[in-house]
Predicted model as a PDB file, atoms N, CA, C, CB and O in Angstrom, pLDDT in the B-factor column:
MODEL        1                                                                  
ATOM      1  N   MET A   1      40.052 123.203  80.239  1.00 77.00           N  
ATOM      2  CA  MET A   1      38.905 123.334  81.119  1.00 77.00           C  
ATOM      3  C   MET A   1      38.229 121.968  81.230  1.00 77.00           C  
ATOM      4  CB  MET A   1      37.909 124.421  80.595  1.00 77.00           C  
ATOM      5  O   MET A   1      38.071 121.255  80.239  1.00 77.00           O  
ATOM      6  N   ALA A   2      37.842 121.629  82.426  1.00 89.00           N  
ATOM      7  CA  ALA A   2      37.216 120.332  82.664  1.00 89.00           C  
ATOM      8  C   ALA A   2      35.747 120.370  82.255  1.00 89.00           C  
ATOM      9  CB  ALA A   2      37.351 119.928  84.146  1.00 89.00           C  
ATOM     10  O   ALA A   2      35.159 121.440  82.096  1.00 89.00           O  
ATOM     11  N   GLU A   3      35.176 119.199  82.089  1.00 92.00           N  
ATOM     12  CA  GLU A   3      33.757 119.107  81.802  1.00 92.00           C  
ATOM     13  C   GLU A   3      33.049 118.520  83.006  1.00 92.00           C  
ATOM     14  CB  GLU A   3      33.495 118.259  80.541  1.00 92.00           C  
ATOM     15  O   GLU A   3      33.641 117.759  83.771  1.00 92.00           O  
ATOM     16  N   ALA A   4      31.801 118.867  83.172  1.00 94.00           N  
ATOM     17  CA  ALA A   4      31.006 118.345  84.270  1.00 94.00           C  
ATOM     18  C   ALA A   4      29.618 118.004  83.748  1.00 94.00           C  
ATOM     19  CB  ALA A   4      30.928 119.361  85.440  1.00 94.00           C  
ATOM     20  O   ALA A   4      29.181 118.494  82.706  1.00 94.00           O  
ATOM     21  N   LYS A   5      28.939 117.147  84.509  1.00 96.00           N  
ATOM     22  CA  LYS A   5      27.575 116.782  84.154  1.00 96.00           C  
ATOM     23  C   LYS A   5      26.612 117.756  84.816  1.00 96.00           C  
ATOM     24  CB  LYS A   5      27.261 115.323  84.573  1.00 96.00           C  
ATOM     25  O   LYS A   5      26.813 118.176  85.956  1.00 96.00           O  
ATOM     26  N   PHE A   6      25.564 118.106  84.083  1.00 96.00           N  
ATOM     27  CA  PHE A   6      24.530 119.002  84.590  1.00 96.00           C  
ATOM     28  C   PHE A   6      23.169 118.356  84.371  1.00 96.00           C  
ATOM     29  CB  PHE A   6      24.602 120.395  83.896  1.00 96.00           C  
ATOM     30  O   PHE A   6      22.992 117.534  83.472  1.00 96.00           O  
ATOM     31  N   LYS A   7      22.207 118.745  85.213  1.00 97.00           N  
ATOM     32  CA  LYS A   7      20.845 118.237  85.080  1.00 97.00           C  
ATOM     33  C   LYS A   7      19.874 119.395  85.184  1.00 97.00           C  
ATOM     34  CB  LYS A   7      20.537 117.164  86.154  1.00 97.00           C  
ATOM     35  O   LYS A   7      20.001 120.254  86.056  1.00 97.00           O  
ATOM     36  N   CYS A   8      18.906 119.407  84.290  1.00 98.00           N  
ATOM     37  CA  CYS A   8      17.854 120.415  84.324  1.00 98.00           C  
ATOM     38  C   CYS A   8      16.804 119.981  85.341  1.00 98.00           C  
ATOM     39  CB  CYS A   8      17.218 120.620  82.910  1.00 98.00           C  
ATOM     40  O   CYS A   8      16.297 118.861  85.272  1.00 98.00           O  
ATOM     41  N   LEU A   9      16.477 120.857  86.280  1.00 97.00           N  
ATOM     42  CA  LEU A   9      15.484 120.527  87.304  1.00 97.00           C  
ATOM     43  C   LEU A   9      14.063 120.623  86.769  1.00 97.00           C  
ATOM     44  CB  LEU A   9      15.643 121.446  88.503  1.00 97.00           C  
ATOM     45  O   LEU A   9      13.126 120.137  87.404  1.00 97.00           O  
ATOM     46  N   ARG A  10      13.896 121.239  85.619  1.00 97.00           N  
ATOM     47  CA  ARG A  10      12.554 121.389  85.041  1.00 97.00           C  
ATOM     48  C   ARG A  10      12.158 120.181  84.203  1.00 97.00           C  
ATOM     49  CB  ARG A  10      12.484 122.650  84.187  1.00 97.00           C  
ATOM     50  O   ARG A  10      11.086 119.609  84.398  1.00 97.00           O  
ATOM     51  N   CYS A  11      13.037 119.788  83.255  1.00 98.00           N  
ATOM     52  CA  CYS A  11      12.668 118.691  82.350  1.00 98.00           C  
ATOM     53  C   CYS A  11      13.445 117.401  82.623  1.00 98.00           C  
ATOM     54  CB  CYS A  11      12.893 119.117  80.914  1.00 98.00           C  
ATOM     55  O   CYS A  11      13.101 116.351  82.081  1.00 98.00           O  
ATOM     56  N   GLY A  12      14.495 117.465  83.461  1.00 97.00           N  
ATOM     57  CA  GLY A  12      15.249 116.272  83.801  1.00 97.00           C  
ATOM     58  C   GLY A  12      16.339 115.908  82.813  1.00 97.00           C  
ATOM     59  O   GLY A  12      16.998 114.882  82.979  1.00 97.00           O  
ATOM     60  N   HIS A  13      16.547 116.726  81.787  1.00 98.00           N  
ATOM     61  CA  HIS A  13      17.569 116.456  80.773  1.00 98.00           C  
ATOM     62  C   HIS A  13      18.957 116.574  81.404  1.00 98.00           C  
ATOM     63  CB  HIS A  13      17.428 117.435  79.566  1.00 98.00           C  
ATOM     64  O   HIS A  13      19.245 117.533  82.119  1.00 98.00           O  
ATOM     65  N   GLU A  14      19.829 115.566  81.124  1.00 97.00           N  
ATOM     66  CA  GLU A  14      21.200 115.587  81.619  1.00 97.00           C  
ATOM     67  C   GLU A  14      22.134 115.833  80.455  1.00 97.00           C  
ATOM     68  CB  GLU A  14      21.559 114.266  82.344  1.00 97.00           C  
ATOM     69  O   GLU A  14      21.932 115.293  79.367  1.00 97.00           O  
ATOM     70  N   PHE A  15      23.170 116.655  80.677  1.00 97.00           N  
ATOM     71  CA  PHE A  15      24.120 116.974  79.626  1.00 97.00           C  
ATOM     72  C   PHE A  15      25.468 117.320  80.244  1.00 97.00           C  
ATOM     73  CB  PHE A  15      23.605 118.137  78.754  1.00 97.00           C  
ATOM     74  O   PHE A  15      25.562 117.600  81.439  1.00 97.00           O  
ATOM     75  N   THR A  16      26.515 117.298  79.414  1.00 95.00           N  
ATOM     76  CA  THR A  16      27.841 117.697  79.875  1.00 95.00           C  
ATOM     77  C   THR A  16      28.198 119.025  79.227  1.00 95.00           C  
ATOM     78  CB  THR A  16      28.909 116.609  79.544  1.00 95.00           C  
ATOM     79  O   THR A  16      27.784 119.315  78.105  1.00 95.00           O  
ATOM     80  N   ALA A  17      28.977 119.833  79.954  1.00 94.00           N  
ATOM     81  CA  ALA A  17      29.399 121.139  79.457  1.00 94.00           C  
ATOM     82  C   ALA A  17      30.712 121.505  80.130  1.00 94.00           C  
ATOM     83  CB  ALA A  17      28.310 122.229  79.720  1.00 94.00           C  
ATOM     84  O   ALA A  17      31.026 120.989  81.202  1.00 94.00           O  
ATOM     85  N   PRO A  18      31.478 122.391  79.509  1.00 93.00           N  
ATOM     86  CA  PRO A  18      32.713 122.860  80.153  1.00 93.00           C  
ATOM     87  C   PRO A  18      32.391 123.497  81.501  1.00 93.00           C  
ATOM     88  CB  PRO A  18      33.459 123.873  79.243  1.00 93.00           C  
ATOM     89  O   PRO A  18      31.385 124.189  81.653  1.00 93.00           O  
ATOM     90  N   TYR A  19      33.268 123.250  82.479  1.00 91.00           N  
ATOM     91  CA  TYR A  19      33.018 123.754  83.826  1.00 91.00           C  
ATOM     92  C   TYR A  19      34.320 124.238  84.450  1.00 91.00           C  
ATOM     93  CB  TYR A  19      32.369 122.667  84.705  1.00 91.00           C  
ATOM     94  O   TYR A  19      35.314 123.512  84.477  1.00 91.00           O  
ATOM     95  N   ASP A  20      34.306 125.459  84.949  1.00 90.00           N  
ATOM     96  CA  ASP A  20      35.439 126.023  85.687  1.00 90.00           C  
ATOM     97  C   ASP A  20      34.907 126.489  87.039  1.00 90.00           C  
ATOM     98  CB  ASP A  20      36.128 127.212  84.893  1.00 90.00           C  
ATOM     99  O   ASP A  20      34.103 127.420  87.086  1.00 90.00           O  
ATOM    100  N   PRO A  21      35.336 125.866  88.143  1.00 86.00           N  
ATOM    101  CA  PRO A  21      34.795 126.237  89.456  1.00 86.00           C  
ATOM    102  C   PRO A  21      35.116 127.669  89.853  1.00 86.00           C  
ATOM    103  CB  PRO A  21      35.325 125.303  90.507  1.00 86.00           C  
ATOM    104  O   PRO A  21      34.493 128.201  90.772  1.00 86.00           O  
ATOM    105  N   LYS A  22      36.065 128.302  89.190  1.00 91.00           N  
ATOM    106  CA  LYS A  22      36.433 129.682  89.524  1.00 91.00           C  
ATOM    107  C   LYS A  22      35.499 130.705  88.880  1.00 91.00           C  
ATOM    108  CB  LYS A  22      37.863 129.956  89.091  1.00 91.00           C  
ATOM    109  O   LYS A  22      35.505 131.878  89.251  1.00 91.00           O  
ATOM    110  N   VAL A  23      34.699 130.255  87.915  1.00 89.00           N  
ATOM    111  CA  VAL A  23      33.843 131.169  87.167  1.00 89.00           C  
ATOM    112  C   VAL A  23      32.377 130.879  87.483  1.00 89.00           C  
ATOM    113  CB  VAL A  23      34.107 131.048  85.645  1.00 89.00           C  
ATOM    114  O   VAL A  23      31.912 129.752  87.314  1.00 89.00           O  
ATOM    115  N   THR A  24      31.656 131.896  87.940  1.00 89.00           N  
ATOM    116  CA  THR A  24      30.219 131.754  88.172  1.00 89.00           C  
ATOM    117  C   THR A  24      29.507 132.091  86.867  1.00 89.00           C  
ATOM    118  CB  THR A  24      29.726 132.681  89.350  1.00 89.00           C  
ATOM    119  O   THR A  24      29.644 133.188  86.324  1.00 89.00           O  
ATOM    120  N   GLU A  25      28.747 131.123  86.383  1.00 87.00           N  
ATOM    121  CA  GLU A  25      28.119 131.285  85.075  1.00 87.00           C  
ATOM    122  C   GLU A  25      26.696 130.747  85.125  1.00 87.00           C  
ATOM    123  CB  GLU A  25      28.938 130.566  83.974  1.00 87.00           C  
ATOM    124  O   GLU A  25      26.470 129.648  85.632  1.00 87.00           O  
ATOM    125  N   GLU A  26      25.742 131.500  84.610  1.00 91.00           N  
ATOM    126  CA  GLU A  26      24.374 131.010  84.546  1.00 91.00           C  
ATOM    127  C   GLU A  26      24.244 130.127  83.315  1.00 91.00           C  
ATOM    128  CB  GLU A  26      23.348 132.186  84.507  1.00 91.00           C  
ATOM    129  O   GLU A  26      24.653 130.505  82.217  1.00 91.00           O  
ATOM    130  N   ARG A  27      23.681 128.967  83.508  1.00 94.00           N  
ATOM    131  CA  ARG A  27      23.519 128.023  82.405  1.00 94.00           C  
ATOM    132  C   ARG A  27      22.049 127.842  82.073  1.00 94.00           C  
ATOM    133  CB  ARG A  27      24.157 126.673  82.748  1.00 94.00           C  
ATOM    134  O   ARG A  27      21.169 128.079  82.901  1.00 94.00           O  
ATOM    135  N   ALA A  28      21.806 127.417  80.848  1.00 96.00           N  
ATOM    136  CA  ALA A  28      20.450 127.124  80.416  1.00 96.00           C  
ATOM    137  C   ALA A  28      20.423 125.712  79.847  1.00 96.00           C  
ATOM    138  CB  ALA A  28      19.952 128.164  79.366  1.00 96.00           C  
ATOM    139  O   ALA A  28      21.385 125.267  79.221  1.00 96.00           O  
ATOM    140  N   CYS A  29      19.341 125.027  80.063  1.00 97.00           N  
ATOM    141  CA  CYS A  29      19.168 123.673  79.533  1.00 97.00           C  
ATOM    142  C   CYS A  29      19.112 123.738  77.997  1.00 97.00           C  
ATOM    143  CB  CYS A  29      17.868 123.007  80.113  1.00 97.00           C  
ATOM    144  O   CYS A  29      18.350 124.534  77.448  1.00 97.00           O  
ATOM    145  N   PRO A  30      19.907 122.912  77.296  1.00 97.00           N  
ATOM    146  CA  PRO A  30      19.872 122.929  75.830  1.00 97.00           C  
ATOM    147  C   PRO A  30      18.568 122.383  75.258  1.00 97.00           C  
ATOM    148  CB  PRO A  30      21.029 122.131  75.282  1.00 97.00           C  
ATOM    149  O   PRO A  30      18.279 122.594  74.080  1.00 97.00           O  
ATOM    150  N   LYS A  31      17.777 121.686  76.073  1.00 97.00           N  
ATOM    151  CA  LYS A  31      16.531 121.089  75.580  1.00 97.00           C  
ATOM    152  C   LYS A  31      15.335 122.022  75.780  1.00 97.00           C  
ATOM    153  CB  LYS A  31      16.272 119.758  76.285  1.00 97.00           C  
ATOM    154  O   LYS A  31      14.587 122.284  74.838  1.00 97.00           O  
ATOM    155  N   CYS A  32      15.152 122.528  77.022  1.00 98.00           N  
ATOM    156  CA  CYS A  32      13.961 123.338  77.297  1.00 98.00           C  
ATOM    157  C   CYS A  32      14.304 124.804  77.577  1.00 98.00           C  
ATOM    158  CB  CYS A  32      13.201 122.756  78.481  1.00 98.00           C  
ATOM    159  O   CYS A  32      13.402 125.623  77.753  1.00 98.00           O  
ATOM    160  N   HIS A  33      15.585 125.141  77.619  1.00 97.00           N  
ATOM    161  CA  HIS A  33      16.084 126.509  77.816  1.00 97.00           C  
ATOM    162  C   HIS A  33      15.778 127.074  79.204  1.00 97.00           C  
ATOM    163  CB  HIS A  33      15.491 127.419  76.768  1.00 97.00           C  
ATOM    164  O   HIS A  33      15.874 128.284  79.409  1.00 97.00           O  
ATOM    165  N   SER A  34      15.414 126.224  80.149  1.00 97.00           N  
ATOM    166  CA  SER A  34      15.212 126.671  81.522  1.00 97.00           C  
ATOM    167  C   SER A  34      16.568 126.966  82.153  1.00 97.00           C  
ATOM    168  CB  SER A  34      14.434 125.607  82.348  1.00 97.00           C  
ATOM    169  O   SER A  34      17.564 126.328  81.810  1.00 97.00           O  
ATOM    170  N   ASN A  35      16.614 127.929  83.075  1.00 96.00           N  
ATOM    171  CA  ASN A  35      17.882 128.199  83.760  1.00 96.00           C  
ATOM    172  C   ASN A  35      17.945 127.489  85.111  1.00 96.00           C  
ATOM    173  CB  ASN A  35      18.071 129.711  83.954  1.00 96.00           C  
ATOM    174  O   ASN A  35      18.790 127.820  85.942  1.00 96.00           O  
ATOM    175  N   SER A  36      17.067 126.522  85.337  1.00 96.00           N  
ATOM    176  CA  SER A  36      17.092 125.720  86.560  1.00 96.00           C  
ATOM    177  C   SER A  36      17.997 124.515  86.355  1.00 96.00           C  
ATOM    178  CB  SER A  36      15.661 125.267  86.960  1.00 96.00           C  
ATOM    179  O   SER A  36      17.539 123.373  86.321  1.00 96.00           O  
ATOM    180  N   VAL A  37      19.285 124.789  86.219  1.00 96.00           N  
ATOM    181  CA  VAL A  37      20.271 123.746  85.932  1.00 96.00           C  
ATOM    182  C   VAL A  37      21.222 123.629  87.113  1.00 96.00           C  
ATOM    183  CB  VAL A  37      21.056 124.055  84.619  1.00 96.00           C  
ATOM    184  O   VAL A  37      21.710 124.630  87.638  1.00 96.00           O  
ATOM    185  N   ARG A  38      21.472 122.407  87.516  1.00 95.00           N  
ATOM    186  CA  ARG A  38      22.394 122.152  88.624  1.00 95.00           C  
ATOM    187  C   ARG A  38      23.448 121.147  88.195  1.00 95.00           C  
ATOM    188  CB  ARG A  38      21.635 121.639  89.870  1.00 95.00           C  
ATOM    189  O   ARG A  38      23.180 120.249  87.397  1.00 95.00           O  
ATOM    190  N   ARG A  39      24.647 121.309  88.735  1.00 94.00           N  
ATOM    191  CA  ARG A  39      25.738 120.387  88.436  1.00 94.00           C  
ATOM    192  C   ARG A  39      25.519 119.093  89.211  1.00 94.00           C  
ATOM    193  CB  ARG A  39      27.117 121.017  88.788  1.00 94.00           C  
ATOM    194  O   ARG A  39      25.113 119.117  90.373  1.00 94.00           O  
ATOM    195  N   ILE A  40      25.788 117.971  88.564  1.00 94.00           N  
ATOM    196  CA  ILE A  40      25.699 116.666  89.206  1.00 94.00           C  
ATOM    197  C   ILE A  40      27.097 116.310  89.669  1.00 94.00           C  
ATOM    198  CB  ILE A  40      25.112 115.569  88.239  1.00 94.00           C  
ATOM    199  O   ILE A  40      28.013 116.198  88.854  1.00 94.00           O  
ATOM    200  N   LYS A  41      27.267 116.134  90.954  1.00 88.00           N  
ATOM    201  CA  LYS A  41      28.586 115.791  91.479  1.00 88.00           C  
ATOM    202  C   LYS A  41      28.890 114.337  91.169  1.00 88.00           C  
ATOM    203  CB  LYS A  41      28.664 116.050  93.002  1.00 88.00           C  
ATOM    204  O   LYS A  41      28.054 113.452  91.349  1.00 88.00           O  
ATOM    205  N   GLU A  42      30.116 114.112  90.694  1.00 76.00           N  
ATOM    206  CA  GLU A  42      30.562 112.755  90.375  1.00 76.00           C  
ATOM    207  C   GLU A  42      30.801 111.996  91.678  1.00 76.00           C  
ATOM    208  CB  GLU A  42      31.858 112.778  89.496  1.00 76.00           C  
ATOM    209  O   GLU A  42      31.314 112.544  92.654  1.00 76.00           O  
ATOM    210  N   GLU A  43      30.418 110.723  91.667  1.00 72.00           N  
ATOM    211  CA  GLU A  43      30.698 109.894  92.825  1.00 72.00           C  
ATOM    212  C   GLU A  43      32.164 109.512  92.808  1.00 72.00           C  
ATOM    213  CB  GLU A  43      29.800 108.638  92.845  1.00 72.00           C  
ATOM    214  O   GLU A  43      32.718 109.210  91.751  1.00 72.00           O  
ATOM    215  N   SER A  44      32.800 109.524  93.979  1.00 63.00           N  
ATOM    216  CA  SER A  44      34.206 109.144  94.042  1.00 63.00           C  
ATOM    217  C   SER A  44      34.339 107.649  93.811  1.00 63.00           C  
ATOM    218  CB  SER A  44      34.826 109.541  95.399  1.00 63.00           C  
ATOM    219  O   SER A  44      33.479 106.864  94.211  1.00 63.00           O  
ATOM    220  N   LYS A  45      35.406 107.277  93.173  1.00 60.00           N  
ATOM    221  CA  LYS A  45      35.619 105.863  92.821  1.00 60.00           C  
ATOM    222  C   LYS A  45      36.464 105.160  93.850  1.00 60.00           C  
ATOM    223  CB  LYS A  45      36.275 105.741  91.455  1.00 60.00           C  
ATOM    224  O   LYS A  45      36.741 103.969  93.712  1.00 60.00           O  
TER     225      LYS A  45                                                      
ENDMDL                                                                          
END                                                                             
């Protein structure tokens, strides 16, 4: 399973976690436990 970067929209904390685009999963920020987390798309090189 690949990893992706995520960012919490509440506290701004960025973290990496396993990510499978086929699975819809609710995530929580490991710092503030908010569920306002969005994946940060990697810029193409």
